[in-house]
C-alpha positions as CSV (number, residue, x, y, z in Angstrom):
1,Q,-46.2,-38.8,82.9
2,L,-44.3,-40.7,80.2
3,Q,-42.2,-38.4,78.0
4,L,-40.7,-39.4,74.7
5,V,-37.8,-38.2,72.6
6,E,-37.0,-39.5,69.1
7,S,-33.5,-39.4,67.4
8,G,-31.7,-41.0,64.6
9,G,-33.2,-39.4,61.6
10,G,-31.3,-37.9,58.8
11,L,-30.6,-37.8,55.0
12,V,-30.0,-41.1,53.4
13,Q,-29.8,-42.4,49.9
14,A,-32.5,-44.7,48.5
15,G,-31.6,-48.3,49.4
16,G,-29.8,-47.2,52.5
17,S,-30.7,-47.8,56.2
18,L,-31.4,-45.9,59.4
19,R,-32.3,-46.8,62.9
20,L,-34.6,-44.6,64.8
21,S,-34.7,-44.5,68.6
22,C,-37.3,-43.2,71.1
23,A,-36.1,-42.7,74.6
24,A,-38.8,-42.8,77.2
25,S,-38.6,-41.2,80.7
26,G,-40.6,-42.4,83.5
27,R,-40.7,-45.9,85.0
28,T,-43.9,-46.9,83.2
29,F,-42.6,-47.4,79.8
30,N,-43.3,-51.2,79.9
31,S,-46.8,-50.5,80.7
32,Y,-47.6,-49.3,77.2
33,A,-47.7,-50.8,73.8
34,M,-45.9,-48.6,71.5
35,N,-46.2,-47.3,68.0
36,W,-44.3,-45.5,65.2
37,F,-46.2,-42.9,63.0
38,R,-45.0,-40.9,60.2
39,Q,-46.3,-37.6,58.5
40,A,-45.1,-36.7,55.0
41,P,-45.5,-33.1,53.7
42,G,-49.0,-32.5,52.7
43,K,-50.2,-35.7,54.1
44,E,-52.0,-37.0,57.2
45,R,-50.1,-38.8,59.9
46,E,-50.0,-42.5,59.4
47,F,-49.4,-45.7,61.4
48,V,-46.2,-47.3,60.5
49,A,-45.5,-50.2,63.0
50,G,-46.7,-51.1,66.5
51,I,-45.4,-53.5,69.3
52,T,-46.9,-55.0,72.4
53,R,-45.8,-54.2,76.0
54,G,-43.6,-57.2,76.2
55,G,-42.4,-57.0,72.6
56,D,-43.8,-60.4,71.6
57,K,-46.0,-59.1,68.9
58,T,-45.6,-56.6,66.1
59,S,-47.5,-55.1,63.3
60,Y,-46.7,-53.1,60.3
61,I,-48.3,-51.1,57.5
62,D,-48.2,-53.1,54.2
63,S,-45.8,-50.6,52.5
64,V,-43.0,-51.2,55.2
65,K,-43.4,-55.0,55.7
66,G,-40.1,-56.8,55.2
67,R,-38.2,-53.5,55.3
68,F,-38.8,-52.0,58.7
69,T,-38.4,-53.7,62.1
70,I,-39.9,-52.4,65.4
71,S,-38.4,-53.5,68.7
72,R,-38.1,-52.4,72.2
73,D,-35.7,-52.7,75.2
74,N,-37.8,-52.3,78.4
75,A,-34.7,-52.2,80.5
76,K,-33.4,-49.3,78.6
77,N,-36.9,-47.6,78.2
78,T,-36.2,-47.4,74.5
79,L,-38.2,-48.1,71.4
80,Y,-36.5,-48.7,67.9
81,L,-37.3,-48.6,64.3
82,Q,-34.8,-50.3,62.1
83,M,-35.5,-49.0,58.5
84,N,-33.7,-51.0,55.6
85,S,-34.0,-50.6,51.9
86,L,-35.3,-47.1,52.2
87,K,-37.5,-45.6,49.4
88,L,-38.2,-42.0,48.4
89,E,-41.8,-42.4,49.7
90,D,-40.4,-43.1,53.2
91,T,-39.5,-39.4,53.5
92,A,-41.5,-38.0,56.6
93,V,-41.3,-37.0,60.2
94,Y,-41.4,-40.1,62.3
95,Y,-43.1,-40.0,65.7
96,C,-43.2,-42.4,68.5
97,N,-46.4,-42.8,70.4
98,A,-47.6,-44.5,73.4
99,D,-50.6,-46.7,72.3
100,L,-54.1,-45.3,73.2
101,T,-52.7,-42.2,74.6
102,S,-52.0,-38.6,73.4
103,I,-48.4,-39.1,74.3
104,W,-46.1,-38.2,71.4
105,G,-42.4,-37.3,70.8
106,Q,-41.5,-34.2,69.0
107,G,-40.5,-36.1,65.8
108,T,-37.4,-36.7,63.9
109,Q,-37.0,-36.1,60.1
110,V,-36.1,-38.8,57.7
111,T,-35.2,-37.8,54.2
112,V,-34.5,-40.3,51.4
113,S,-32.9,-39.0,48.5
114,S,-32.4,-40.6,44.9
């Protein structure tokens, strides 16, 4: 069973950058397309970005296009989310997810301040 652990969240000023990581245990990481979701206080969890198993295709929610980059290193069993030009509305708990499964990490808090 794949297990996921996120890290890299924190407090950052608007306009700043953070890089989130999602470390996967198990030897099947490269069998899954992977996603990043986020959940802001009082809101539903939403899809942020996705990447195919080989990393050749990515997709993003419109509000992060041009600012966020999803990537993966299958040799290191790790998923990344590079977040630049952060905005107040990016504040949320960020989760990684193995596509089409109920496998989720515990989440990492990202707080963007003015």
